[in-house]
C-alpha angles and dihedrals in degrees: 000000000000090000090052093051091047092052092049090053090049100044106030112089121233090257091066096102129122108347100328109126127246110220128218135176136204141259087044130114090221089064091048091053097046094051093046092046090049091055093040091055096050112126105181115006146008120188117184125190114185142147088228126012111184106118100143096211092051094046093052091051093047090050090057094047101042095089093060107036140032108271123177128172126191117189142161096232140028123236135185090262096059120104117210101225097065102027134080127183110226108235106184120116117285127022122312095229112158118122115204144119125207117198126193091338085282112079129051122193111190135164150112101293133100115228094246134114090255091045091056103032107028116022125067112248138148129224131191122208113204127184105205126129095203092052092043090051090052092052091044092055092046092049093049091049088059092043094050093036092234132128113274120250114259133298105053090188128061121210134170135147093289109022142051119185125192135173130209142247090031091051124044095237092179090064090050090053092047092050092054094044090049089060094056113126105176118004145007120195121182144176119193139174091199127012116173104134108124092191093057090043091054091054091048090051091051090051090049091052090050092057104269113139113235124200125173144170120202135189103251096213090065098048098091132101107355107019121126089220097109097041089053090047091051091057093054102265111149106238138169137186120235115247097190121131092239129045121286090233102171125124103203145144123179113195123198090339090284112068122065125196112193144135130099098313116116111196094248137120092247092055089068088064097041129086100256141158123226120193124193117193122190101195126117094206093055090045089050093053093048091046089054090057090044090055091050090053091045094051103037111016106041141061136207118258 
């Protein structure tokens, strides 16, 4: 426990107070260490929801801790690292695609990355670590509703002064994204692994035509054949393709430098049918930090079409 507290003091930024999020990116050893230290320091429970959970370092640690605390893993697919007693494969229609960890009903780690070796050490992702008991309780209850295959306790949506949390397919997350984009006044920045939603693209184009500046970076391997990359480009949006070695795997909009849309939800038709998590953050400081990473990717890790 002392090691865990020491690592938190070392790696958590000064802004990590109350329920403001700490922000981490992959591939980065700092992110590796903070996730492992979070799990290592768990005292009562660890619940993991992920499309794929096969990160060897994480699995080895969970295997050591499973005799002493409550560990549950829900995933879309089984791998050789999974142990039957603490894992269930989600079997409802669509992909099981959320990506979060809840520890001790106190900490929530949520982001765009799969808990795999490539997700941590190769692909570009972002994770937010939030210390908030109300939010953690909300995620705990949602996770257990999936685990027990029972309806979740009300409410299905979480809202406070900073955060809004939604899940598909029970909520139309596309409409939530459209609503926030429609309110843009100055700028929209985005990074996406997959972007095929024509409805969201139409709203972005209307905002562009009304004078809002649009900037986006897209993973090139997902552009053909259904991406909205070229239609957006044709209407004057400033777009680039990632040229990183790994996938650009983020799912992110930053609106007017103050509203963040993140989580597991790719703006695609299939995401509406999947089990996904959408997180809205209304915090200028978080938007500023994400925009700093966006600018680094734009300048050094992307190319014009």
